KEKE-3310 file (N, C-alpha, C; in steps of 0.2 Angstrom, whole numbers, plus 5000, padded with zeros to 4 digits):
npx = (5471:5469:5466:5461:5452:5446:5435:5430:5423:5405:5391:5376:5358:5351:5337:5339:5352:5368:5378:5390:5396:5408:5416:5421:5435:5443:5439:5444:5456:5455:5449:5463:5472:5465:5464:5477:5482:5476:5482:5495:5493:5491:5496:5498:5502:5512:5521:5523:5532:5544:5549:5550:5564:5570:5570:5578:5590:5595:5597:5588:5577:5569:5564:5552:5561:5555:5557:5565:5556:5556:5558:5572:5584:5587:5603:5610:5610)
npy = (5621:5632:5640:5653:5652:5643:5650:5663:5653:5652:5647:5641:5639:5625:5624:5624:5626:5630:5626:5620:5617:5610:5607:5586:5585:5598:5596:5581:5585:5593:5586:5578:5584:5587:5572:5573:5580:5575:5565:5570:5574:5566:5558:5545:5544:5552:5544:5534:5531:5537:5526:5517:5528:5524:5510:5508:5516:5506:5494:5487:5488:5482:5481:5481:5472:5475:5467:5453:5450:5448:5452:5462:5466:5485:5494:5504:5516)
npz = (5512:5521:5540:5536:5525:5528:5537:5529:5520:5517:5525:5532:5532:5544:5551:5567:5566:5559:5545:5532:5520:5511:5498:5492:5494:5502:5510:5513:5517:5527:5539:5539:5540:5558:5562:5563:5572:5582:5588:5588:5600:5607:5623:5626:5611:5610:5622:5616:5605:5610:5618:5609:5600:5610:5610:5597:5599:5610:5600:5601:5588:5578:5558:5546:5531:5514:5502:5502:5510:5526:5546:5550:5559:5569:5565:5576:5579)
capx = (5467:5469:5461:5460:5450:5436:5431:5428:5415:5399:5386:5369:5357:5345:5334:5344:5361:5373:5379:5394:5398:5414:5421:5425:5445:5445:5435:5448:5463:5453:5451:5469:5473:5460:5466:5486:5482:5473:5486:5500:5491:5488:5500:5501:5508:5523:5524:5524:5537:5546:5551:5553:5564:5575:5573:5582:5597:5596:5597:5584:5573:5568:5561:5551:5564:5549:5560:5566:5547:5560:5565:5580:5588:5588:5608:5612:5613)
capy = (5623:5638:5641:5662:5649:5639:5658:5664:5646:5652:5643:5640:5637:5622:5621:5628:5622:5632:5618:5621:5614:5610:5601:5584:5585:5597:5593:5578:5592:5596:5577:5573:5589:5584:5568:5575:5585:5574:5558:5575:5579:5559:5556:5537:5542:5551:5539:5529:5536:5537:5519:5515:5528:5523:5502:5508:5515:5500:5491:5483:5491:5481:5485:5473:5470:5471:5464:5450:5446:5446:5459:5465:5472:5492:5497:5509:5526)
capz = (5514:5527:5543:5533:5516:5530:5539:5520:5519:5516:5529:5529:5543:5545:5559:5572:5567:5554:5542:5530:5515:5507:5491:5498:5494:5503:5518:5517:5520:5536:5540:5539:5550:5563:5565:5565:5580:5590:5588:5592:5607:5615:5627:5625:5603:5611:5624:5607:5600:5615:5620:5598:5599:5619:5608:5594:5600:5614:5597:5597:5586:5571:5553:5538:5523:5509:5496:5508:5518:5533:5548:5550:5564:5566:5567:5585:5575)
cpx = (5472:5464:5461:5455:5442:5435:5427:5421:5408:5393:5378:5364:5349:5346:5341:5349:5363:5377:5383:5396:5402:5415:5425:5435:5448:5446:5443:5453:5462:5454:5460:5471:5470:5465:5475:5487:5481:5477:5493:5497:5487:5495:5504:5506:5512:5525:5527:5531:5546:5551:5552:5560:5573:5576:5578:5585:5599:5597:5594:5579:5574:5564:5560:5553:5559:5553:5558:5559:5550:5562:5572:5581:5594:5595:5608:5615:5620)
cpy = (5628:5641:5646:5658:5645:5648:5660:5657:5650:5647:5644:5638:5630:5620:5629:5632:5627:5624:5623:5615:5613:5602:5594:5582:5592:5602:5586:5579:5592:5590:5577:5578:5590:5581:5570:5578:5581:5567:5563:5576:5573:5560:5546:5538:5543:5546:5534:5527:5536:5532:5517:5519:5524:5514:5503:5508:5511:5495:5486:5481:5485:5484:5479:5477:5468:5467:5456:5444:5449:5453:5458:5470:5478:5492:5501:5514:5526)
cpz = (5523:5530:5541:5528:5525:5534:5531:5517:5520:5520:5527:5534:5540:5548:5564:5571:5561:5553:5537:5525:5512:5504:5495:5496:5497:5510:5519:5521:5526:5540:5541:5544:5555:5566:5566:5572:5584:5590:5589:5600:5612:5617:5625:5617:5606:5614:5621:5605:5605:5613:5610:5600:5603:5612:5601:5596:5605:5604:5595:5594:5580:5563:5547:5530:5515:5503:5498:5513:5525:5539:5548:5558:5563:5567:5571:5577:5577)
residu = (MET:THR:LEU:ALA:ASP:LEU:LYS:ASN:VAL:LYS:HIS:GLU:GLN:ILE:GLY:LYS:LEU:PRO:VAL:VAL:ILE:LEU:PRO:LEU:ALA:GLN:TRP:GLN:GLU:VAL:GLU:ALA:ILE:LEU:GLU:GLU:TYR:GLU:MET:MET:SER:SER:SER:SER:TYR:ARG:THR:SER:ILE:ALA:GLU:SER:ARG:ARG:GLN:ILE:LYS:GLN:GLY:LYS:GLY:TYR:ARG:LEU:ASP:LEU:LYS:ALA:GLY:LYS:PHE:ARG:LYS:ILE:ARG:LYS:PRO)
# end
C-alpha cells in the first residue's frame, strides 16, 4: 500500500469526525509502517543500535545458537 492508495480511500462522516474503513490486511501494512517509523525516529533506539555495533566490534557481543541453546561469542568482523 502506498500513500497514493491511502489518498484514494473513501471516508465517511460519523458525527463530526471523518472515518476511514480499511480491510484488515491493509491496516496491518499501515500499522507496521507506522511502528517502524516510530522506532527509527526514537533516539534511544538509535543509541542502542550504535552501542550494540560498538560491542560487536570490540568482540563483546553474543548471539544465541538455536541448535545448541547456548550463547556464542560473536567474532570481530
